[in-house]
C-alpha positions in Angstrom: 0.2 0.2 0.1 1.3 3.0 -1.1 1.9 5.9 1.9 -0.1 9.4 1.4 -0.3 12.6 2.8 -4.3 13.0 3.8 -5.7 16.1 4.4 -8.6 16.5 6.3 -11.4 18.9 7.2 -13.6 18.6 10.3 -11.5 16.2 11.6 -12.8 17.3 15.0 -16.2 15.7 14.1 -18.2 12.5 14.0 -16.8 11.1 11.0 -13.7 13.7 10.8 -12.2 11.6 13.4 -12.2 8.2 12.2 -11.2 8.9 9.6 -8.6 10.7 11.2 -7.7 7.2 13.2 -7.9 5.4 10.2 -5.5 7.0 8.1 -3.1 7.1 10.9 -3.9 3.5 11.6 -3.1 2.1 8.0 0.1 4.5 8.0 -0.7 7.8 6.1 0.3 11.3 7.3 -2.4 13.1 8.6 -3.3 16.5 8.4 -6.4 16.9 10.9 -7.8 20.4 9.9 -9.9 22.2 12.4 -11.7 25.3 13.4 -13.8 25.1 17.3 -11.8 22.1 18.9 -8.1 20.7 18.3 -8.3 17.2 16.9 -7.2 14.1 19.3 -5.7 12.2 16.1 -3.4 13.5 13.1 -1.0 16.7 12.9 -3.9 19.3 14.0 -3.9 22.0 11.6 -6.1 25.2 12.4 -8.3 25.6 8.7 -11.1 28.0 8.3 -12.6 26.6 5.1 -14.5 30.0 4.5 -11.1 31.7 4.1 -8.9 31.7 1.4 -5.4 32.5 2.6 -6.2 29.7 5.7 -7.0 27.3 3.0 -4.4 28.0 0.7 -1.9 27.8 4.0 -3.5 24.3 4.4 -2.5 23.4 0.9 1.0 24.3 1.7 1.2 21.1 3.0 1.4 18.9 -0.1 -1.4 16.5 0.7 -2.0 14.0 -2.2 -6.2 14.3 -1.7 -8.3 16.0 0.7 -11.2 14.4 2.3 -14.1 17.3 3.0 -15.8 17.2 5.8 -16.6 20.2 7.4 -20.0 21.4 6.9 -23.0 22.4 8.1 -25.6 19.8 8.6 -28.1 21.1 11.4 -30.9 20.7 8.9 -32.5 23.0 10.6 -30.1 25.5 11.5 -29.4 25.4 7.3 -32.9 26.4 6.5 -32.9 29.3 8.6 -29.7 30.7 8.2 -29.9 30.0 4.0 -26.5 32.6 3.6 -24.5 30.9 6.4 -25.2 27.0 4.7 -24.8 27.9 1.0 -21.3 29.6 2.6 -20.0 26.7 4.2 -21.8 24.0 2.4 -21.5 25.5 -1.3 -18.9 28.5 -1.5 -16.2 26.9 0.6 -16.1 23.8 -0.9 -15.7 25.8 -4.4 -12.4 27.4 -2.6 -11.3 23.8 -1.4 -11.9 22.7 -5.1 -10.3 26.1 -6.9 -6.9 24.8 -4.4 -6.9 21.4 -5.1 -6.9 21.9 -8.9 -3.8 24.3 -8.5 -1.6 22.2 -6.7 -3.1 18.6 -8.2 -4.4 17.2 -5.6 -7.4 14.8 -5.2 -10.4 15.7 -3.1 -12.9 13.8 -1.8 -16.0 15.3 -1.3 -18.8 13.6 1.4 -22.0 14.6 0.5 -25.3 13.7 1.6 -28.3 11.6 0.8 -30.4 14.9 0.7 -29.4 15.6 -1.6 -32.6 13.6 -2.8 -36.2 14.4 -2.5 -36.7 11.3 -0.9 -40.2 10.5 -3.6 -38.7 6.5 -4.8 -36.3 5.7 -2.3 -32.8 3.2 -3.1 -31.3 6.0 -5.1 -28.2 5.2 -7.7 -25.2 7.9 -8.4 -27.0 8.1 -12.0 -30.4 9.5 -10.2 -30.5 13.3 -10.8 -30.2 15.1 -7.4 -33.9 16.9 -6.0 -33.3 18.8 -2.8 -36.1 19.6 -0.7 -34.4 21.9 1.6 -31.8 24.1 1.9 -29.3 21.8 3.3 -29.9 19.6 0.8 -29.8 22.5 -1.8 -25.9 23.9 -0.2 -24.8 20.2 -0.6 -25.5 20.2 -4.2 -24.1 23.4 -4.4 -21.2 21.6 -3.3 -21.1 19.0 -5.4 -21.4 21.1 -8.7 -18.4 22.8 -7.3 -16.5 19.6 -7.3 -17.7 18.5 -10.6 -16.9 21.5 -12.2 -13.5 22.0 -10.9 -10.6 20.2 -12.9 -9.0 18.6 -9.9 -9.4 14.5 -9.7 -12.6 14.3 -7.1 -14.7 12.0 -5.8 -18.1 12.7 -4.8 -19.2 10.3 -1.5 -22.7 10.5 -0.7 -23.6 9.3 3.1 -26.9 8.5 5.1 -27.5 9.2 8.7 -24.0 8.5 9.9 -23.7 7.0 13.6 -20.9 6.4 16.0 -19.0 6.9 18.9 -17.4 10.2 19.7 -15.9 11.8 22.9 -18.4 14.8 22.9 -20.7 14.9 19.9 -23.1 12.5 20.0 -24.9 10.9 17.2 -28.8 9.5 17.3 -27.6 5.9 18.0 -25.5 7.2 21.5 -28.5 9.6 22.3 -30.9 6.9 22.1 -28.7 4.4 24.1 -28.3 6.7 26.7 -31.7 8.1 26.9 -33.2 3.7 27.0 -30.6 3.5 30.2 -31.9 6.0 32.1 -35.7 4.4 31.0 -36.6 7.3 29.7 -39.2 7.0 26.6 -37.9 8.4 23.2 -39.9 9.3 19.7 -38.6 7.8 16.8 -40.2 8.6 13.2 -41.5 5.0 11.6 -42.1 6.6 8.0 -38.8 7.8 7.1 -36.5 5.7 5.4 -32.5 6.3 4.8 -29.1 3.7 5.1 -27.8 4.1 8.2 -23.9 4.8 8.0 -21.8 2.7 10.7 -18.8 5.7 10.9 -16.0 3.0 11.3 -16.9 1.5 7.8 -17.4 4.6 6.4 -13.8 5.6 7.1 -12.0 3.2 6.1 -13.8 3.6 3.0 -12.6 7.4 2.7 -9.0 6.4 3.3 -8.9 3.9 0.9 -11.2 6.2 -1.7 -8.2 8.7 -1.0 -5.0 6.1 -1.3 -6.4 4.9 -4.5 -7.7 8.2 -6.5 -11.0 6.5 -6.2 -13.3 8.9 -9.1 -16.6 10.0 -9.4 -19.6 9.5 -8.0 -20.4 7.5 -5.4 -22.7 6.1 -2.8 -20.7 5.1 0.4 -23.7 4.5 3.2 -24.4 1.5 4.9 -25.3 -1.3 2.6 -29.6 -1.5 4.0 -32.5 0.4 3.7 -35.0 0.8 6.9 -36.8 3.4 8.8 -35.7 4.8 11.6 -37.8 3.2 13.7 -36.3 -0.1 12.4 -32.8 1.0 13.4 -33.8 2.3 16.7 -35.1 -0.7 17.6 -32.3 -2.6 16.1 -30.0 -1.4 18.1 -31.9 -1.2 21.2 -31.9 -5.6 21.3 -28.5 -5.4 20.7 -27.8 -3.5 23.4 -30.1 -5.5 25.1 -32.3 -2.1 26.1 -36.2 -1.6 26.3 -37.3 -1.1 22.9 -40.7 -0.9 24.7 -39.4 2.6 25.4 -39.6 3.6 22.1 -42.1 5.3 20.9 -43.2 5.4 17.1 -44.5 8.6 15.4 -44.8 10.2 11.9 -42.9 12.3 10.0 -45.7 14.9 10.7 -45.6 14.7 14.1 -41.9 16.5 14.5 -42.2 20.1 14.4 -39.1 20.6 11.7 -38.4 23.3 10.6 -37.2 22.5 7.1 -38.9 19.7 5.4 -36.9 16.1 5.2 -36.8 13.4 2.4 -39.5 10.7 3.1 -37.0 7.7 1.6 -33.3 8.9 0.8 -32.2 5.4 0.9 -28.7 5.0 -1.5 -27.7 2.0 -3.9 -24.3 0.7 -2.6 -23.6 -1.6 -5.3 -21.2 0.6 -7.6 -18.8 0.9 -4.0 -19.3 -2.9 -3.0 -17.9 -3.4 -6.6 -14.9 -1.0 -6.5 -13.6 -1.0 -3.4 -12.1 -3.4 -1.0 -13.8 -2.0 2.0 -17.2 -2.9 1.8 -20.3 -0.9 2.6 -21.7 -3.1 5.6 -25.1 -4.7 6.6 -26.7 -3.2 9.3 -26.4 -6.2 11.8 -22.9 -6.3 11.2 -22.8 -2.6 11.8 -24.8 -2.6 14.6 -22.8 -5.5 16.0 -19.5 -3.7 15.6 -21.4 0.3 17.0 -22.7 -2.5 20.3 -18.5 -3.7 20.1 -17.4 -0.4 21.3 -20.2 1.2 23.0 -19.9 -1.4 25.6 -16.1 -0.7 25.7 -16.5 3.0 26.7 -19.5 2.1 29.2 -16.7 0.0 30.9 -14.2 2.0 30.4 -16.4 4.8 32.1 -17.2 2.6 34.6 -13.6 1.9 35.8 -12.8 5.4 35.6 -15.5 6.4 38.1 -14.8 4.1 40.5 -10.9 5.4 39.8 -12.4 8.5 41.0 -14.3 7.5 43.9 
């Protein structure tokens, strides 16, 4: 395996931290771009993707590839502040793609299933995007900027990422914590996605960077399910009370932004060309459960030592 120099944006985030750990674990030089909180994996590089000079300085590190993860992912916040969403998810991505073109750097732009309207589900790479909210439109603008650039690029679309993180909670961790406390949780039963375990996704993104895989690629989890089915399966895997999960409908949730009803992705292309394959839900949940149990044990042990 050829060793590469990786620049990550958003490396302190839910996916970014895992990608940095995966890159380091595979022996690569990883420059972990951060803005608000310094990451704990790779070589920290302060990076403001909304500032041209900051981006240019990061590319002076001469990376072979950049995995662009930094984004405004709060869907309702994007709906309330379209200008900010456009600047962070669209304009900043154009800035990175332009710098990559000048520096001959491969760009992996991590996008989202929310570029689709959710009317049919099981979207392939050939389906035409049609977002239903400002978040989806801003991410689509980022895709268009990357496609229009002269650099080599890969648009890697994901769906509903979940995993463990020291200070950021995915839905899976939020659910596990609530159920452990015996609290009821409302979970939508009529929205379908392709849940993506960050431990799997990180290996996939690093492989794309290593091999300079090009084009649009769906790299979500390998299975479509409702959020309710996901929550129930997770509860059972963690031996928690799934009876505390209360099914609700999308129309019951006071979201500011509309959501696609079924934005599940087809991952056959990724499965055929990558060595790191998108996994089925049961396998991904099994890996998550092992990590969650280990984290709980370590936390209990730490608390005992302190008391």
